[in-house]
C-alpha positions, 0 to 999 in steps of 0.5 A: 233020375234027372241029370242036369248035364243033359238038360239043354235049355240054352245054346252052346258056344258053337251054335252061337258062333255059327248063327252069328256067322250066318247073320254076318254073311247075310248082312254083308250081302244086303249092304253090298246089294244096297251099295251096288244099287246106289251106284247104278242109280247114281249113274242112271241119274247122271246119264238122265241129267246129261241127256235132258241137258243135251236135248234142251240145248239142241232144242234151244239151238233149233230156235236160233237163226241158222247163221248164229249156230256156231261151234262153242261151249256153254256152262251151267248158266246157259244150261242149268242141268249142268249144275247137277253134274258136279262131283269133285272138279266143278260143274259139268261142261257143254260143247257145241260142235257144228260141222257139215252134214257129210252126205251133201255139199249143200251149205244150208244143212248143218250137223250140230252135236252137243257134247256134255262132259262131267266127272261122275260120282265115282271119279270117272270122266263121262260124256254124252253126245247127241247130234241133229241136223239143222236146215237153213229153211227150218223144219216147216219151210214151205 
């Protein structure tokens, strides 16, 4: 004889709860992975912008007369890339530090460092520094 109590055409409450828990754990893992990936991509984007801005400023300085290359600062009007590094407390900042080359007493060689400082999307204050040597005679002096 057919007994309807043992006729199982639906899920029990325990099976539904167990399946829901597994789905919830999977969704949490996916959301966490997306968040971490976004954080890494934002940091990489910021580092790339800072690097390109510093490289651009160094190339700009290389085109200046030797005596015009002095310690100073610049902002987003001088280096538009800084405008993209502006989380929370305004724009990024650029500083130019000019000093002696350190390995020679020759005053016709300068060590030029460009320092980009900004507040990241996570609220951290980050810096990117690039340095080069500039000679009075220039690269192609003959």
